[in-house]
N, C-alpha and C positions, 0 to 999 in steps of 0.2 A: 523780862526781855531787857537786853542792854541798849542804851541809847547811843546812836550813832552820829557822828558829826555830820552836819550840813553839807551838801554838795556844792562847794563854792562855784562851781562851773554854772550853775543854775541859779546864783545869787544875782540881785540886781546890783548889789554893790561891789561885785568882782570886776577887776580889770587886768588887761594885759599890758605890761609896760614895754618900752622900747630897750630895757636895761637887760642885757643878757646875763647879767648877773644876779639879777632880781625880778623875775620875768612876770610875776604874779603880785596883785596888789588888792586891797580893800579901802573902799573910799571912807568908810565908817571909822575904822581904826587907824587908817592912814599907815597900813602895814605894807612894805615892799619886801617879797621873800622869794626864795628858789621852792620853797613849800608852798602848799595851799595855804591861804590866811587862816582858815578854819583851824588847820595843825597848830599854827603860831599862837593863836587865841587859847588853845587848849593847853599848850605847854606853859603859857604865861599864869593860866589862872586856873586850871584843872578843870574848868566847864566849857562846854560846847557854846559856840557863838550864839549870842542872844539876838543877834541883828539880822539873821538870815532873812531874806525877803525873796519869793520866786520871783524870777523875771515874768512879766506878763506874756501869755500864750505857750508857756512852757507846760506840758503834760507831767503828771507825777509819775516816778518809775513805780513799778511794781514793787511792793515789799518795804517802801519807805511810807514813813507818816508825814 
């Protein structure tokens, strides 16, 4: 089974910025981007984000580990 990138929208470190050019950010990596931060991490090093941490109170989606 192929490993999938973590869902940034469910991550504790994900933030939405006020900058319309770079609306998504990650507080761990200091990334501001048009894409999801997990895509930027993968593009930079070929590995999925090692710092994903699910926000408290969110349920895990079916089919995701």
